[in-house]
N, C-alpha and C positions, 0 to 999 in steps of 0.2 A: 054524731057530732057531740062533743062535750061542752061546747060553748055555753057559758052561763054569764049572767049579768054580774058585774063587780059589786060587791057589797062588803060591809064590815066583816060579816061571817066568812065570805070567800077569802078576803085578805087574811083573816085569822087562820083559816085552814091552810092557805099557802105558806104562811109564816111558820106554822107548826111543822108542816111537811119539810120545808127547806132546813129548818133548824135540826129536826130529828133525823132526816134521811140524807141530807146533803151538806154537812158542816164543812167539808172540804171546799165546796163551791162558794159558800158564804165567806170563808177565810180568803179565798182567791179574789172575791169581789173587793174585800177590804184592802188587800195588797195592791191590786191593779188599779182600781178606780179611786181609792182614797189615799193611796201611797202610805198605808199603815204597814211599815216593815220594821221588824218582823211582826206578823199577825200570828200569834200562837193559837188563837181561836177567835171566832166571831159569831155573833147571833143576830138575827134580824129582830129588832125591837118593834118596828112598825113598817107596814107596807101600804102604799096607796097607789093610785093610778099614775102618779108622776115619779115614784121612786121608793127607795128603801132607807130606813135609818138603822144603822148597825151599832152594836156595842162590841168594841174590838179589844181583846186582851192582848196587850203588847208586852207582857211580862212585868215590867216595873210600873206600868200604868194601864188604865182602861180608858179608851176614847170612844165617845159617841160621834158618829159621822153620818152625814146624809149623802146618799148617792142618787142622783137624778137619772131617770131613764132617758134614753135618747129621744123618746117621744112619749106622749101619754098613751097608756094601754087602754083598750076599749072593752075587753071582756076577759074571761078567765083563760081562754086559749091564747089570746094575745099576750097576757101576762106571763103565761108559761113559756111561750116562744121568746119573749124578751129575756127571761131568766136563763134560758138555755143559750141564747146568743151571747149574753154576758159571760156565762161560764166558758163557752168556746173561746171567747176573746181573752179571758183572764186565766185560763187553766195554765198551771206551771209547766206542763209538758203536753205533747200532742195527745189528743184523745183517741182511743181506739174507735174504729167504725162500729156503729151499733147494728147488729144483724139479728135476724130471728134465729132462735136455736136454744140450746141448753143454757139455762141461767138467765135468759132474757125474758122479762115479762112485759107484755104490752099493757098500756094503760097507766103506767107509772111514769112520773116525770121528774 
């Protein structure tokens, strides 16, 4: 089990991971939850147990927006599940089913 207590270091690691590995998800959050259209790009500036603050590139301007989670997250697994749920809700197209096999690595979120 990967569950770990939420801390500033854990939030910083999740922020870096999302910005570096899932920029499409972060931009989708901006478009869906903060109605930042078009969102050319977005980065998570801060994350805490209650939500995210994003810096959103909208072309002619950059906006900082706060997106509150549906509920307070309690640990790192809960935060990961919340981010995945938000991505599934905000994804611009249907997501392919994730299956074990070539090109799929477990343990990454």
